[in-house]
C-alpha positions in Angstrom: 84.3 5.4 206.8 82.4 8.2 205.4 79.6 7.5 208.0 82.2 7.5 210.8 83.6 10.7 209.6 80.3 12.5 209.5 79.4 11.3 213.0 82.7 12.7 214.2 82.0 16.1 212.7 78.6 16.2 214.4 80.0 15.3 217.7 82.6 18.2 217.4 79.9 20.6 216.4 77.7 19.5 219.4 80.5 20.0 221.9 81.3 23.3 220.3 77.7 24.5 220.8 77.5 25.4 217.1 74.5 23.5 215.8 71.5 25.9 215.5 73.0 28.3 218.0 75.5 31.2 218.0 78.4 31.5 220.5 77.3 30.9 224.0 76.4 34.2 225.6 78.6 35.6 228.3 77.2 35.6 231.8 76.0 38.9 233.2 78.9 38.8 235.7 81.5 38.4 233.0 84.4 40.8 233.5 84.0 41.7 229.8 80.5 43.3 230.7 81.8 44.8 234.0 83.8 48.0 233.3 84.9 49.9 236.2 83.9 53.6 236.4 86.5 56.3 235.6 89.2 56.5 238.3 88.4 53.1 239.6 90.2 49.8 239.3 90.0 46.4 240.9 92.2 47.7 243.7 89.9 50.6 244.4 90.0 54.4 243.7 93.1 55.3 241.6 92.0 58.9 240.6 89.4 60.6 242.8 89.2 63.7 240.4 88.5 61.6 237.4 85.6 60.0 239.2 84.3 63.3 240.6 84.5 64.9 237.2 82.7 61.9 235.4 80.0 62.0 238.0 79.6 65.8 237.6 79.5 65.8 233.9 77.0 63.0 233.8 74.6 64.6 236.3 74.9 68.0 234.6 74.2 66.6 231.2 71.4 64.2 232.1 69.9 65.9 235.2 68.8 64.0 238.3 66.4 63.8 241.2 68.6 63.9 244.3 67.5 63.1 247.8 69.7 63.9 250.8 69.2 62.9 254.5 71.7 64.1 257.1 72.0 63.9 260.8 74.2 65.9 263.2 74.3 65.1 267.0 74.9 68.3 269.2 74.6 69.1 272.8 71.5 71.2 273.6 70.7 72.0 277.1 73.3 69.7 278.4 71.9 66.6 276.6 72.8 65.1 273.2 70.3 65.8 270.5 70.3 64.5 266.9 69.3 67.2 264.2 68.0 65.9 261.0 68.1 67.7 257.6 66.2 66.4 254.6 66.4 67.8 251.0 65.2 66.9 247.5 66.6 68.5 244.4 65.0 68.1 240.9 67.0 69.1 237.9 66.4 68.8 234.1 69.1 67.8 231.7 71.9 70.4 231.4 70.5 71.8 234.8 68.5 74.4 232.9 66.0 74.2 235.7 66.5 73.3 239.4 64.2 73.1 242.3 65.4 72.3 245.7 63.4 71.9 248.9 65.1 71.4 252.3 63.8 71.0 255.7 66.1 71.4 258.8 66.3 72.9 262.3 68.0 76.2 263.4 69.7 75.9 266.7 70.2 79.1 268.8 71.5 78.4 272.3 69.2 75.9 273.9 66.4 76.7 271.6 65.6 75.0 268.2 63.1 75.9 265.5 62.2 74.3 262.1 63.4 76.0 259.0 62.5 75.4 255.4 64.8 76.4 252.6 63.8 76.5 248.9 65.5 77.6 245.9 64.4 77.7 242.2 66.7 78.4 239.3 66.3 78.7 235.5 68.8 79.7 232.9 69.1 83.2 234.1 68.2 83.7 237.7 68.1 82.0 241.1 65.5 82.7 243.7 66.0 81.6 247.3 63.2 81.4 249.9 63.8 80.9 253.6 60.9 80.2 256.0 61.8 80.4 259.7 59.0 80.5 262.4 56.8 83.4 261.2 59.3 85.1 259.0 59.8 84.4 255.2 62.4 86.1 253.1 63.2 85.9 249.3 66.5 86.7 247.6 67.1 86.9 243.9 70.4 86.8 242.1 71.8 85.9 238.8 72.4 82.3 237.9 76.1 82.9 237.3 76.5 84.2 240.9 75.0 81.2 242.6 77.1 78.1 242.1 75.7 76.6 245.2 72.5 75.7 243.5 74.4 73.3 241.1 76.3 71.8 244.0 72.9 70.9 245.5 72.4 68.6 242.6 75.8 67.3 241.9 77.0 67.0 245.6 80.6 67.0 244.5 82.0 68.3 247.9 80.8 65.3 250.2 81.7 62.9 247.3 85.2 64.2 247.0 85.7 64.3 250.8 84.8 60.6 251.0 87.1 59.6 248.1 90.1 61.6 249.4 89.9 60.8 253.1 89.2 56.9 252.9 90.9 54.0 251.4 87.9 52.7 249.5 87.9 49.2 248.2 85.7 47.5 245.5 83.4 45.0 247.4 81.1 44.2 244.5 80.3 44.7 240.9 77.0 43.6 239.4 74.2 44.2 237.0 71.3 46.4 238.1 68.4 47.4 236.0 70.5 46.9 232.8 73.7 48.7 233.9 76.8 47.9 235.7 77.1 49.1 239.2 80.4 48.9 241.3 80.1 49.2 245.1 83.0 50.8 247.0 83.3 50.8 250.7 85.6 51.6 253.7 85.3 51.8 257.5 88.2 53.2 259.4 88.9 53.9 263.0 91.8 56.0 264.2 93.2 57.0 267.6 94.1 60.6 268.4 94.8 61.5 272.0 93.2 58.2 273.1 89.8 59.3 271.5 88.8 57.0 268.7 87.3 58.5 265.6 85.5 56.7 262.9 85.1 57.5 259.2 83.0 55.2 256.9 81.6 55.4 253.5 79.7 53.3 250.9 79.2 54.3 247.2 77.3 52.7 244.3 78.6 53.9 241.0 77.6 53.2 237.5 80.1 52.5 234.7 79.7 55.9 233.4 80.9 57.4 236.6 77.6 58.7 237.8 77.3 58.0 241.5 73.9 56.4 242.3 74.2 56.5 246.1 76.5 57.8 248.8 76.4 57.1 252.6 78.9 58.5 255.1 79.5 58.4 258.8 81.9 60.6 260.7 82.3 60.2 264.4 84.7 62.8 266.0 84.8 60.5 269.1 83.1 57.1 269.0 82.8 57.1 272.9 80.0 59.7 272.7 77.2 60.5 270.3 78.0 64.3 270.3 79.8 65.2 267.0 78.5 62.3 265.0 77.4 63.1 261.4 75.8 61.0 258.8 74.8 61.6 255.3 72.9 59.5 252.7 72.5 60.7 249.2 70.8 59.0 246.2 70.6 60.1 242.5 67.9 58.9 240.2 66.6 59.9 236.8 65.8 63.5 235.9 62.3 64.8 235.7 60.6 68.0 234.5 60.8 71.1 236.8 58.1 73.7 237.0 58.5 76.9 239.0 56.7 76.6 242.4 53.7 78.8 243.2 55.7 81.4 245.2 58.0 82.0 242.2 54.9 82.2 239.8 53.1 84.6 242.1 56.3 86.8 242.3 56.5 87.0 238.6 53.0 88.2 238.1 
């Protein structure tokens, strides 16, 4: 009888997974390890402001490298033409130093010309440099008078616009590089005066609320390319920021 009892105990322990092991680990996709970002539930975005605030706080505290690529299709000389704008913003934690370089095209009538915009900010001042054709201008102002330089890192405006204009749904939650990432998406077409317009967006968001990527499409009229706008933004880890040569030369 004692032997039978001992065998029974061993069998119970084996089925419980308790011999030489701890409790069985939860799989990576367990809901217990998949918290939604602030302002997000399984049903989608419940509080856009909470999500934007969490993203802004995280990016401000930790800094980021932000890449932005946008397109706008306009009519030039009677023909549709897509204008591209590319920018890279680098910011240290607490956004004490920011360096932004942006490339785009200036449109004047039927003429276009490349334009380079650059801004450098430290704790006290902001220097903006615009190079257009053969002309270059530099403007200096106090840091507190130039909130736009922070917006170039946080990008709260296009984020808020996507969250408030679309009914975004959770399409996936997974572990990526050791963190939980929730994907939101929406693609909506509406009719107005028989002209269909389209708005679409996809966001990848860490559990902290920090947005990792944002992609948007806005078509004023899907029957023509004119008026179509796209934007792709990614946020990655912060880096060191040194003043560019034109700032160092100005300070000497």
